[in-house]
C-alpha positions as CSV (number, residue, x, y, z in Angstrom):
1,M,-0.2,0.0,-0.1
2,L,1.2,3.5,-1.1
3,K,1.5,6.2,1.7
4,L,2.4,9.8,1.7
5,R,4.5,9.9,5.0
6,L,7.6,11.8,6.5
7,S,11.1,10.8,6.2
8,R,12.8,12.6,9.0
9,G,16.2,14.0,7.7
10,G,18.1,16.6,10.2
11,T,20.4,16.1,12.9
12,K,19.9,15.5,16.5
13,K,16.9,17.7,17.9
14,R,17.5,19.6,14.7
15,P,14.4,17.4,13.2
16,V,13.4,18.2,9.4
17,Y,11.2,16.5,7.7
18,K,10.8,14.7,3.4
19,V,6.7,14.4,2.6
20,V,6.8,10.9,0.8
21,V,5.6,9.5,-0.8
22,A,6.9,5.4,0.0
23,D,5.0,1.8,0.1
24,S,4.0,1.0,3.5
25,R,6.8,-1.7,4.1
26,F,9.8,0.5,3.6
27,A,11.1,1.8,6.8
28,R,10.6,5.7,8.1
29,D,13.7,6.7,6.9
30,G,14.4,4.3,4.2
31,R,13.4,4.0,0.3
32,F,10.7,6.2,-1.4
33,I,10.0,6.1,-4.4
34,E,8.8,10.2,-4.9
35,K,9.5,13.0,-2.4
36,V,7.1,15.8,-3.0
37,G,7.4,18.1,-0.6
38,F,9.3,18.8,3.2
39,F,7.8,20.2,6.7
40,N,10.4,21.9,9.1
41,P,8.0,21.9,12.8
42,L,10.8,23.9,13.9
43,L,9.5,26.9,12.4
44,P,6.8,29.3,13.3
45,K,3.3,27.9,11.7
46,E,3.3,31.8,10.7
47,K,6.2,31.7,7.8
48,K,5.7,29.9,4.4
49,E,9.0,28.1,4.6
50,R,7.5,26.0,7.4
51,V,5.7,23.3,4.8
52,G,6.5,22.9,0.8
53,L,4.5,20.7,-0.7
54,E,4.3,20.2,-4.7
55,A,0.7,20.1,-4.9
56,E,0.3,18.8,-8.4
57,R,1.7,15.3,-7.5
58,I,0.2,15.3,-4.0
59,K,-3.5,15.1,-6.1
60,Y,-1.5,12.6,-8.2
61,W,-1.0,9.9,-5.5
62,L,-3.6,10.8,-3.6
63,G,-5.7,10.1,-7.3
64,Q,-3.2,6.5,-8.0
65,G,-4.1,5.5,-3.5
66,A,-1.8,6.5,-1.3
67,Q,-2.8,7.2,2.0
68,P,-1.6,10.3,4.3
69,T,-0.4,9.5,8.1
70,T,-2.5,10.7,10.0
71,R,0.7,14.3,10.5
72,V,0.6,14.2,6.8
73,A,-3.3,14.6,6.3
74,R,-3.0,17.5,9.0
75,I,-0.8,19.3,7.0
76,L,-2.4,19.0,3.6
77,G,-5.8,19.9,4.9
78,E,-3.9,23.0,6.4
79,N,-2.5,23.7,3.0
80,E,-6.7,22.7,1.4
81,L,-4.7,19.7,-0.3
82,M,-7.7,17.7,1.3
83,P,-10.2,18.0,3.2
84,M,-9.0,18.4,7.6
85,P,-9.1,15.1,9.4
86,A,-12.5,15.2,12.1
87,N,-9.9,13.0,14.7
88,G,-6.6,14.8,16.8
89,N,-8.3,18.1,19.0
90,N,-7.4,16.4,22.4
91,P,-7.8,19.5,24.3
92,N,-7.1,18.2,27.7
93,K,-3.5,16.6,26.4
94,A,-1.4,18.7,28.0
95,V,-3.9,18.2,32.1
96,P,-2.2,15.9,34.5
97,K,-4.2,12.7,34.2
98,K,-4.7,13.0,38.3
99,E,-6.8,16.3,37.3
100,R,-8.5,15.1,34.4
101,N,-9.5,12.1,35.6
102,K,-11.0,14.9,38.7
103,K,-12.8,16.9,36.6
104,E,-14.0,14.1,34.2
105,E,-16.3,12.5,37.1
106,N,-17.4,16.3,38.2
107,N,-19.0,16.6,34.7
108,K,-20.7,13.0,34.7
109,E,-21.3,13.5,38.2
110,A,-23.0,16.8,36.4
111,P,-25.0,15.5,33.0
112,K,-26.4,12.4,35.1
113,E,-28.5,14.8,37.9
114,E,-29.5,17.1,34.7
115,A,-30.3,14.3,32.2
116,P,-33.4,12.3,33.8
117,K,-35.2,16.4,34.2
118,E,-34.3,16.6,30.4
119,E,-35.2,13.7,29.1
120,A,-38.9,13.5,31.3
121,A,-39.6,17.4,29.8
122,P,-39.9,16.1,26.5
123,A,-41.5,12.9,27.4
124,A,-44.2,15.0,28.9
125,E,-44.5,17.0,26.1
126,A,-44.5,14.4,23.2
127,P,-48.1,12.7,23.9
128,K,-49.0,16.3,23.4
129,E,-47.5,16.6,20.7
130,E,-47.6,13.2,18.9
131,V,-49.2,13.3,15.2
132,P,-50.6,15.6,13.0
133,K,-54.5,15.8,12.8
134,E,-54.3,13.5,9.6
135,E,-52.1,10.7,10.8
136,A,-54.2,10.8,15.0
137,A,-57.6,10.2,12.5
138,P,-56.5,6.9,11.5
139,A,-54.4,6.0,15.0
140,A,-57.5,7.1,16.6
141,E,-59.6,4.6,14.7
142,A,-57.9,1.4,15.4
143,P,-57.9,1.6,19.3
144,K,-61.0,2.6,19.0
145,E,-61.9,-1.3,17.7
146,E,-59.3,-2.8,20.0
147,V,-61.2,-1.2,23.5
148,P,-64.6,-2.3,23.1
149,K,-62.7,-6.3,23.2
150,E,-61.3,-5.1,25.9
151,E,-63.6,-3.8,27.9
152,A,-66.3,-6.6,27.0
153,P,-64.3,-9.0,28.9
154,K,-64.3,-6.3,32.3
155,E,-67.7,-5.9,31.8
156,E,-68.0,-9.6,32.2
157,A,-65.9,-9.9,35.0
158,A,-67.5,-7.0,37.0
159,P,-70.7,-9.1,37.2
160,A,-69.6,-11.8,37.9
161,E,-67.6,-10.0,41.2
162,E,-71.0,-8.6,42.4
163,K,-72.4,-11.5,41.9
164,K,-70.2,-13.5,44.6
């Protein structure tokens, strides 16, 4: 399977990445088919020199079935070469785990108390507004036919109780 991925270069603690098209079985920094861009994470996001992409070649490889990795998909989305991926936004990631768990517990307790109240209100409103008049008429006819059947045994049962 073809992948659009980052291949690391540069020196120790000073990474510079090439955006390459490679077979997924090849090593990260190993053999690749074509270099289609570069990425320098050390530069600020505002600088043009941070990312360089060959848009035509990337579109070609995407058309050939190459799948971008999550990081490359985000880079391509920022440069409007493909839609932004939906996942990847975790605002709680920097919060220590103990504090995050406390917040989650507090958030879980509060909605549980409010949720039944909110659910009860729509349930109470639903029978009042159930169906438009056109649909209500056939529905009303069907229960009328069933109601006498149910009432008949009740009436027969009532005199039997009175006889005792």
